[in-house]
C-alpha positions in Angstrom: -57.1 -96.8 16.1 -53.7 -97.5 14.5 -53.2 -97.7 10.7 -52.9 -101.2 9.4 -49.6 -101.9 7.5 -48.7 -104.9 5.3 -44.9 -105.3 4.9 -43.8 -106.9 1.6 -40.2 -108.1 1.0 -38.5 -111.3 0.1 -35.7 -110.6 2.7 -36.7 -111.9 6.1 -34.1 -109.5 7.7 -35.7 -106.5 6.0 -39.2 -107.6 6.8 -38.2 -107.8 10.5 -36.4 -104.5 10.5 -39.2 -102.6 8.8 -41.8 -104.2 11.1 -39.8 -103.3 14.2 -39.4 -99.7 13.1 -43.0 -99.2 12.2 -44.4 -100.8 15.3 -42.6 -98.2 17.5 -45.2 -95.7 16.4 -48.6 -96.2 18.2 -50.3 -94.9 15.2 -49.0 -97.9 13.1 -49.6 -101.6 13.4 -48.0 -104.1 11.1 -50.7 -106.7 10.7 -48.9 -109.1 8.5 -46.0 -109.6 6.0 -45.7 -111.1 2.5 -42.6 -112.7 0.9 -43.4 -112.0 -2.8 -45.6 -109.9 -5.0 -48.4 -112.5 -5.5 -48.7 -113.0 -1.7 -48.9 -109.2 -1.4 -51.8 -109.1 -3.9 -53.7 -111.9 -2.0 -53.2 -110.4 1.4 -54.1 -106.9 0.2 -57.5 -108.3 -0.9 -58.0 -110.3 2.3 -56.7 -108.0 5.0 -57.5 -104.5 3.5 -54.4 -102.7 5.0 -54.2 -99.0 5.1 -50.7 -99.0 3.8 -48.4 -101.5 2.0 -44.6 -101.2 2.0 -43.4 -102.9 -1.1 -40.0 -104.1 -2.4 -39.5 -104.0 -6.2 -37.4 -107.0 -6.9 -39.2 -110.2 -5.7 -39.8 -113.7 -6.9 -43.1 -115.0 -8.5 -44.4 -111.4 -9.0 -42.3 -108.3 -8.8 -43.3 -105.1 -7.0 -44.4 -103.2 -10.1 -46.8 -105.9 -11.2 -48.0 -106.4 -7.7 -48.8 -102.6 -7.4 -50.8 -102.8 -10.7 -52.8 -105.8 -9.5 -53.5 -104.3 -6.1 -54.5 -100.9 -7.5 -56.9 -102.6 -10.0 -58.5 -104.9 -7.4 -58.2 -103.2 -4.0 -56.6 -99.7 -4.2 -54.3 -99.1 -1.3 -51.7 -96.5 -0.3 -48.3 -98.1 -1.3 -44.8 -97.0 -0.3 -42.0 -98.5 -2.5 -38.5 -99.3 -1.4 -35.9 -98.7 -4.1 -32.2 -98.9 -4.8 -30.6 -95.6 -5.7 -29.4 -96.7 -9.1 -30.5 -95.7 -12.6 -32.3 -99.0 -13.0 -33.8 -98.7 -9.6 -35.0 -95.2 -10.5 -36.7 -96.4 -13.7 -38.4 -99.2 -11.8 -39.6 -96.9 -9.1 -41.0 -94.5 -11.6 -42.9 -97.4 -13.2 -44.3 -98.3 -9.8 -45.4 -94.8 -9.2 -47.0 -94.7 -12.6 -48.8 -98.0 -11.7 -50.3 -96.4 -8.6 -47.7 -96.3 -5.7 -47.8 -93.1 -3.8 -44.3 -92.6 -2.5 -40.9 -94.2 -2.2 -37.8 -94.4 0.0 -34.3 -95.8 -0.6 -34.0 -99.3 0.7 -30.6 -98.6 2.2 -31.5 -96.4 5.1 -28.0 -95.1 5.3 -28.6 -93.2 2.1 -31.4 -91.1 3.6 -30.3 -90.5 7.1 -27.3 -90.1 9.4 -28.3 -92.8 11.8 -30.9 -95.5 12.3 -33.0 -93.3 14.7 -33.4 -90.6 12.0 -34.1 -93.2 9.3 -36.8 -94.9 11.4 -38.4 -91.6 12.2 -38.5 -90.6 8.5 -40.0 -94.0 7.5 -42.7 -93.8 10.2 -43.6 -90.2 9.2 -43.9 -91.1 5.5 -46.1 -94.2 6.2 -48.4 -92.2 8.5 -48.8 -89.5 5.9 -49.8 -91.8 3.1 -51.9 -93.9 5.5 -54.1 -90.8 6.1 -55.3 -91.1 2.6 -57.3 -94.2 3.5 -59.3 -92.3 6.1 -61.1 -90.5 3.3 -61.0 -93.1 0.5 -58.4 -95.0 -1.5 -55.8 -93.2 -3.5 -56.7 -91.9 -7.0 -60.4 -92.3 -6.2 -60.2 -89.2 -4.1 -59.5 -87.0 -7.1 -62.5 -85.1 -8.3 -62.1 -84.2 -12.0 -62.4 -80.6 -13.1 -63.0 -79.0 -9.8 -61.1 -76.0 -8.3 -61.6 -74.2 -5.1 -60.8 -70.5 -5.1 -60.0 -67.7 -2.6 -62.7 -65.1 -1.8 -60.8 -62.6 -3.9 -60.6 -64.9 -6.9 -64.2 -65.9 -6.4 -65.4 -62.3 -6.6 -63.3 -61.8 -9.7 -64.7 -64.8 -11.5 -68.2 -63.9 -10.4 -67.8 -60.5 -12.0 -66.4 -62.0 -15.2 -69.3 -64.5 -15.4 -71.8 -61.6 -15.3 -70.2 -60.0 -18.2 -69.2 -63.0 -20.2 -71.1 -65.8 -22.0 -68.2 -68.2 -21.3 -68.7 -68.6 -17.6 -67.5 -71.6 -15.6 -69.8 -74.1 -14.0 -70.0 -73.4 -10.3 -71.6 -74.7 -7.2 -71.3 -74.1 -3.5 -69.9 -76.7 -1.0 -70.4 -75.6 2.6 -68.9 -72.1 2.6 -66.5 -72.6 -0.3 -67.3 -71.9 -4.0 -66.0 -74.4 -6.5 -65.6 -73.9 -10.3 -64.4 -76.1 -13.1 -61.3 -73.9 -13.9 -60.4 -70.2 -14.2 -63.1 -68.4 -16.2 -60.7 -66.3 -18.1 -57.0 -65.2 -18.2 -56.0 -62.4 -15.9 -54.2 -60.7 -18.8 -50.9 -60.5 -16.9 -47.6 -60.8 -18.7 -45.5 -63.9 -17.8 -42.0 -64.9 -18.5 -41.7 -68.1 -16.4 -43.8 -71.0 -15.1 -42.3 -72.4 -11.8 -43.6 -75.6 -10.2 -42.7 -77.0 -6.8 -43.7 -80.5 -5.5 -42.8 -83.5 -3.4 -44.7 -86.6 -2.4 -47.1 -87.5 -5.2 -45.3 -85.1 -7.6 -44.1 -87.5 -10.2 -47.6 -88.6 -11.2 -49.0 -85.0 -10.8 -46.3 -83.5 -13.0 -46.7 -86.2 -15.7 -50.5 -85.5 -15.8 -49.9 -81.8 -16.2 -46.9 -81.8 -18.6 -48.3 -84.3 -21.1 -51.2 -81.8 -21.8 -48.8 -79.0 -22.8 -48.1 -78.4 -26.5 -44.7 -77.7 -27.9 -45.8 -74.1 -28.5 -46.2 -73.5 -24.8 -45.0 -69.8 -24.6 -42.9 -70.0 -21.4 -39.9 -71.8 -20.0 -40.7 -74.0 -17.1 -38.6 -74.8 -14.0 -39.6 -77.9 -11.9 -38.4 -78.5 -8.4 -39.3 -82.1 -7.3 -37.9 -83.5 -4.1 -36.1 -86.5 -5.4 -32.7 -88.3 -4.9 -29.8 -87.5 -7.3 -30.0 -90.9 -8.9 -33.6 -90.3 -9.9 -33.9 -87.0 -11.6 -32.1 -87.9 -14.8 -34.3 -90.9 -15.3 -37.4 -88.9 -14.4 -36.6 -86.1 -16.9 -35.9 -88.7 -19.6 -39.2 -90.4 -18.9 -41.2 -87.2 -19.0 -39.4 -86.1 -22.2 -40.4 -89.3 -23.9 -44.1 -88.8 -23.0 -44.5 -85.1 -23.5 -44.7 -82.7 -26.5 -42.6 -80.0 -24.8 -38.9 -80.6 -24.3 -37.9 -81.8 -20.8 -34.4 -82.2 -19.4 -32.5 -82.4 -16.2 -31.2 -78.9 -15.6 -27.5 -78.3 -16.1 -25.4 -75.4 -15.0 -25.5 -72.7 -17.7 -28.7 -73.8 -19.4 -30.4 -70.9 -21.1 -34.2 -70.8 -20.4 -36.2 -71.3 -23.6 -39.9 -71.2 -24.1 -41.5 -74.7 -24.5 -38.8 -76.4 -22.5 -39.0 -77.6 -18.9 -35.9 -77.9 -16.6 -36.0 -80.4 -13.8 -33.8 -79.5 -10.8 -31.1 -82.2 -10.3 -31.5 -84.2 -7.1 -29.0 -83.4 -4.3 -28.2 -79.9 -5.6 -29.8 -76.5 -5.7 -31.1 -74.8 -8.9 -31.0 -71.0 -9.1 -32.2 -68.7 -11.9 -29.8 -65.9 -12.8 -29.5 -63.1 -15.4 -32.3 -61.0 -16.7 -35.9 -61.8 -17.6 -35.0 -61.8 -21.3 -31.7 -63.7 -20.9 -32.1 -66.0 -17.9 -29.8 -68.9 -17.1 -29.7 -71.8 -14.7 -27.1 -72.0 -12.0 -26.6 -75.3 -10.3 -24.9 -75.3 -6.9 -23.7 -77.9 -4.4 -25.1 -77.2 -1.0 -23.8 -78.8 2.2 -25.6 -76.4 4.5 -27.3 -78.4 7.3 -29.9 -75.5 7.5 -31.4 -76.5 4.1 -33.4 -79.7 4.5 -34.3 -80.2 0.8 -31.9 -80.5 -2.1 -33.3 -79.3 -4.4 -35.4 -76.7 -2.4 -38.5 -75.0 -3.9 -37.8 -72.0 -1.6 -34.4 -71.4 -3.1 -35.4 -71.8 -6.7 -38.6 -69.7 -6.3 -36.6 -67.0 -4.4 -34.1 -66.8 -7.2 -36.9 -66.6 -9.8 -38.3 -63.6 -7.9 -35.0 -61.7 -8.2 -34.7 -62.4 -11.9 -38.3 -62.2 -13.1 -40.0 -60.2 -10.4 -43.8 -60.4 -10.9 -43.7 -62.1 -14.3 -43.9 -65.6 -12.8 -46.8 -68.1 -12.4 -45.7 -70.1 -9.4 -47.5 -73.4 -8.7 -47.3 -75.6 -5.6 -48.4 -79.2 -6.1 -48.8 -82.1 -3.7 -46.1 -82.7 -1.2 -45.2 -83.2 2.5 -44.0 -80.2 4.6 -43.9 -76.5 3.7 -41.0 -76.1 1.3 -42.1 -73.5 -1.2 -44.0 -71.3 1.2 -41.3 -68.7 1.7 -40.2 -68.8 -2.0 -43.8 -68.3 -3.0 -44.1 -65.4 -0.5 -41.1 -63.8 -2.2 -42.6 -64.2 -5.6 -46.0 -62.8 -4.4 -44.2 -59.8 -2.9 -42.9 -59.0 -6.3 -46.3 -59.2 -7.9 -46.2 -62.8 -9.2 -49.2 -65.1 -9.3 -49.3 -68.1 -7.0 -51.6 -71.2 -7.4 -51.8 -74.4 -5.4 -53.2 -77.8 -5.9 -56.5 -78.5 -4.0 -56.7 -80.8 -1.0 -59.0 -83.3 -2.7 -56.5 -84.1 -5.5 -53.3 -84.1 -3.4 -51.5 -87.2 -2.3 -50.3 -85.2 0.7 -51.8 -81.8 1.3 -48.8 -80.3 3.0 -47.0 -77.9 0.7 -50.2 -76.6 -0.9 -51.8 -76.2 2.5 -48.8 -74.1 3.7 -49.2 -71.5 1.0 -53.0 -71.6 1.3 -53.0 -71.1 5.1 -50.5 -68.2 4.7 -52.8 -66.5 2.3 -50.2 -66.6 -0.5 -52.1 -68.8 -3.0 -54.7 -66.9 -5.1 -56.3 -70.0 -6.6 -56.6 -73.6 -5.5 -57.1 -75.9 -8.5 -57.7 -79.6 -8.9 -55.0 -81.6 -10.6 -57.4 -82.4 -13.5 -58.0 -78.7 -14.2 -54.4 -77.4 -13.6 -52.9 -77.8 -17.1 -55.8 -76.2 -18.9 -55.9 -73.3 -16.4 -52.1 -72.8 -16.9 -52.4 -72.6 -20.6 -55.3 -70.2 -20.4 -53.6 -68.0 -17.9 -50.2 -67.6 -19.7 -51.5 -67.5 -23.3 -51.9 -64.0 -24.7 -54.1 -62.9 -27.5 
């Protein structure tokens, strides 16, 4: 059965265009349209769509307020359409914070070379977030304080639990052991925390980073798939909410403990220098072979050359497999790789890629990620 889609926009031309594009996929069925935010709220309650595509600027009730009301009354997977401007970025981030799962530029020419490519991307993104409704509505799927672990990590924690009074709560679900979080730090020395993410990343990153104190002992690099117009606004938003310092990375930045560096959209971020004097290098990249700008693979790969095994690499929610090869390079140098568990991901693509490849040592829920990071990298 096809996923039901509600298209919301005050432009009749855009409603028709989006409807025509989505209905070309047999897995999608546009069941109705809405011309303003209030009508979107009413129809979401009445029709129970699997996905809603939502404009931001609309009469009567704007897209952000509509998202808040829908998520409060009838949680639904929502894809926002945004203008690639600073104001558009701020509004889109507010919509994501309100509960929307993903976004795309409203001008398709800004995300694709031609209409066929743009249509294919839109259909792919809608199908991916529609799959969330097969299990349950977004946000409600997240199980707090649960982590699934690899057999190797499971044995290690079991051994620790036998010899320690501070063991983690554990249970067995099918053939997979689950625990609240890591029982104890591995004792490894770290010089860098590296995080890669895509769809669902802005909310996941905010949830993790707000829990870190200004005394966090490592520099952090963040690679989030995001347009160039968005990363400065996203970094500024995070910096206003968090205790650690967060900035959009700039060429020549020296990595400092307790500071997070967000890769700028549309460019590549590399780590150069030595482990005790590392710097950021920002490059323009026009290579058609590199799909993502920024790319998790490229940043993780450069971190492997600079820091070798002294990296905690984390792959969060996201579509595709970017980060798998970079994580593999880090792992080959002796670094530690973690991933977000399926239950708490918006899209279990990037984490699944490292899990299936046997690269991830530990799969953690979003709710337990920050505390586990702090425990793992803190010494003494």
